[in-house]
C-alpha positions in Angstrom: 84.6 204.1 76.3 86.6 200.9 75.9 85.4 197.3 76.3 87.4 196.8 79.5 85.2 199.5 81.1 82.2 197.4 80.2 83.8 194.1 81.2 85.1 195.4 84.6 81.7 196.9 85.5 79.4 194.5 83.7 76.4 194.5 86.0 76.4 198.3 86.2 76.0 198.4 82.4 72.7 196.4 82.4 70.5 199.5 82.4 72.5 201.1 79.6 72.4 197.8 77.6 68.6 197.4 78.0 68.1 201.1 77.1 70.0 200.5 73.8 68.6 196.9 73.2 65.2 196.8 75.0 64.8 193.1 74.2 67.9 192.2 76.2 67.2 190.0 79.2 69.0 190.6 82.5 69.5 186.9 83.2 71.0 186.4 79.8 73.3 189.4 80.5 74.4 187.8 83.8 75.3 184.6 81.9 77.4 186.6 79.4 79.4 188.1 82.3 81.2 190.7 80.3 82.5 188.3 77.6 82.7 190.5 74.5 82.4 187.7 71.9 79.4 186.2 73.7 77.8 189.7 73.9 78.3 190.2 70.1 76.7 186.8 69.4 73.8 187.6 71.8 73.1 191.0 70.2 73.3 189.5 66.7 70.7 186.9 67.7 68.6 189.4 69.6 68.5 191.8 66.6 68.5 189.2 63.8 71.7 190.6 62.4 75.0 189.1 61.2 77.7 189.1 63.9 79.7 191.7 62.0 76.7 194.1 62.0 76.1 193.5 65.7 79.8 194.1 66.4 79.6 197.4 64.6 76.5 198.4 66.5 78.3 197.6 69.7 81.3 199.6 68.6 79.0 202.5 67.9 77.4 202.2 71.3 80.9 202.2 72.9 81.6 205.6 71.4 79.2 207.1 74.0 79.9 208.2 77.5 80.1 206.0 80.5 76.6 205.7 81.9 76.0 207.5 85.2 75.2 204.1 86.8 78.7 203.1 86.1 80.4 206.3 87.1 78.4 206.5 90.4 78.9 202.8 91.3 80.4 202.7 94.8 83.3 200.5 93.6 84.6 203.6 91.8 84.7 205.9 94.9 88.3 205.3 95.8 89.4 205.7 92.1 87.4 208.9 91.8 88.7 210.3 95.1 92.3 209.4 93.9 91.7 211.3 90.7 90.6 214.4 92.7 94.2 214.8 94.0 95.1 217.1 91.1 92.6 219.6 92.4 93.7 219.5 96.1 95.9 222.1 97.7 99.4 221.2 98.6 99.5 219.4 102.0 96.0 218.1 101.8 95.5 214.4 101.2 92.6 213.3 99.0 91.7 210.6 101.5 91.8 212.8 104.6 88.7 213.7 106.6 87.4 217.1 105.5 86.8 218.1 109.1 90.5 218.4 109.5 90.4 221.3 107.1 87.6 223.3 108.8 85.0 223.0 106.1 82.8 220.5 108.1 82.4 222.6 111.2 79.3 224.4 112.5 81.2 227.7 112.9 79.8 229.2 109.7 76.1 228.3 110.5 
């Protein structure tokens, strides 16, 4: 993942951050507000490392997958629905109500 994913979804990353750095405090994270430099300094202080070491630790952490809390955040619904278009049959709009296509009826029950 890239830092912009973290920055754009900062509060959704709190659980992932505290999983990785258990001493991290949510109120401190709120104050950082997605600022990468401030986060590096914070992690360096939290872990008693040099900033270069903390920056490398964060880069290693960024090589992981997006946490499910971030992926499932409701703010991503429209984006996820939009990405589903490539799997839709021709003539069906990804934002259309499914009932229009017959798969939400009680006929099969």
